[in-house]
C-alpha positions, 0 to 999 in steps of 0.5 A: 730582419734586414739591416737595409731601410732603404733600397732604390732600384733602377729608379726613373721618373718621366715628366712630359711638358706640355702634356694634357694633365690627368684628371682628377680621380675618385677615390673609387680610382685610388683604391683600385690603384692601390690593389693594382700597386704591387702588379705595376711595381713588376711591369715596370721593372721590365717594361717603359711607359707606352704612351703613344707617339702622338701623344708625347710632348717634351719629354724631361727626366727628373730621375734617370736609373737611380740605385742605391741603399741605405743602412737602418740607422743612416743618416745619408744626405742628399745634395745637388744643383736645383732641378736634379731630382732630390725633391722627386726622389723623396716623393716617390719614396714618401709614395706621393708620386709613382715612379716611370719604372724601377722601384724602391722599397721601404723597411719601416714605417716613414714620417715625410717632412716635405714642404711647409704643412704637409698632411695638415688640414687647414681646418682642423687644429694644431691639436687635431692635425698631431692625431691626424698624422700620427694616425696616418702612420700607423700609431695608436692613440696612446701612442701619440698621447705619450708624445703630444706634451713633447711635440707641442713644447717642441714646436712652441706652439703651446698657446694656439695648439686648439687653433686651426692651422690655417691661422698659423704663420708658416714659422709656426706650421714650419715648427709644428710639422718638424715636430710632428714628423720627428716625435711621432717615432717613424723608423725612417724620416725623410726630410726635404730642403724646408729648415730654411724657412725658420729663424736660426734657432729653430734650425739649430734645434731641427739639427739637434733633434735629427741628430738624436733621432739618428742616435737612436737608432731610426733612419735619416734621409735628409735633402740640403743645400747646406754643405756644413749641416750635410758635413755635420749630421751625415755619414754618407751623401748622394749627388745628383746631376741633372736625374742621375747619381754623380757621386756616391760615398763619405760627405768629405769626398762628394761635397768635395766633387760637388764643389770641383763641379761647380767653380774652378780656382780663379786666383784673379779678376778685372774689370773695366771701370764702367761695369766696375762692382761699385757705386758713385762713390767707389769701385773695385777694379781687380782683384787677386789671389797671389805670391809675394812676388805677384806669381798666380799659382795654381794653389798654395802650400800650407807652408807659404804665405798668400797675398790678397790684393784689391785695386780700386777707384775712389771717384768722390772725396770721402774722408775714409774708405777701407779694403775689406777682405772675408776669407770663406771655405768650401763650405761657405763659412767665414773662416776670417776677415780683415781690413786697414782699420789699423794701418796708421798711415791709411786706416783713417785718412781722407781719399782724393780721387784717385786709383789706389791698390791694397794688399794684405799678406795670410800667413804661412800654416794659417789656412788648412787644406782646401778650396777657399774664396775671397769676399771683397768690400769698399766700406765707407766710414765703417758703415756702408758699403760702396763696392761688394765682389764675392766669389769671383776668386777663389783658391786652393791650399794644398798639405806640402807635408812640413807640418806632419811628421809620421802622422798621415790622416785627415786634419781636423779644423778650420784653420791649421795654424803652426802653435809654438809648442813646449815639453819638459820633464818634471 
């Protein structure tokens, strides 16, 4: 048996914007099309679409010559901006739509979760839809029955399992759809960006199940905008850009390349008062990430402190306005937050209308190497936010090797403090 679960060769999909849409097909058309599918694959390998020029409209290539392989038991992430071709790829692999050229080979039984409730019949109950989906996957009734209780328990729909799913909330739909896809023992699981519909607790539960599925040796192709989940779950990652593979490799390398494409470092930002972010009480007029001498380097060494500064204008008398910084890493996770709440002079004083500047120093040997962004806020009375700016100022931290010794590998962790060690012989 081959160790390849998915093989994609020169896969392309062309849409014609504004073209005459294909009419609904009869059952006879569908059966005839299924019988001729192997011959269409051979034809598509050697021939492009032959639609007459008179019938063509604006052409849009959702995918263009995409090729890659997924080994059995691998968890592979697919990332990219909206419109990059991620969902089109999964629809072709799920046999929902056909490619314009190229082909994809799937070696194993496929379970798909492409959008909420895909494959469910709204008039059938949850119980009936579980058995229907199992039958579609080619499972015997005994196999489905063996997993039935686990599916219902995971989806938390015990009370409604005999209710027609058209009466389910979107959350119940999603829970049951994922539970069915994950528990009916598909050899290959295709998951699109649908977990964002569920609550945080259910998302965590789904990610745990996907990790469990992967450990059982099954293959997972996971499309997501959540780069944290991609980095934790996946062994390799595919980056799609305008329908083509821009990068393929380890998650850390691909994600770093993707983020560098999205945003270059910008150590300062300025606004005129008329356009400054804020309200009638206070506005932020400038932000910066700089050195102690106010210079703006391309990046900061691990061993040097970083000064975060904010200039703001108070427009009305207020008893208390505090600047707040939240520093986030490249995956959007908040690394830490800080404010001048504890500043004895300014933390709780009244502010007369005027222009103010505040800064704080991020200690050396705190942040690990990587890219960071600043979320700055002006908070009134520790309750309401008068001004908020996120992602306008970014900076990078590089490893200058001071704390490494002879170690040359990656340093694990979001932060990298230089802790004091003591060793003794006893």
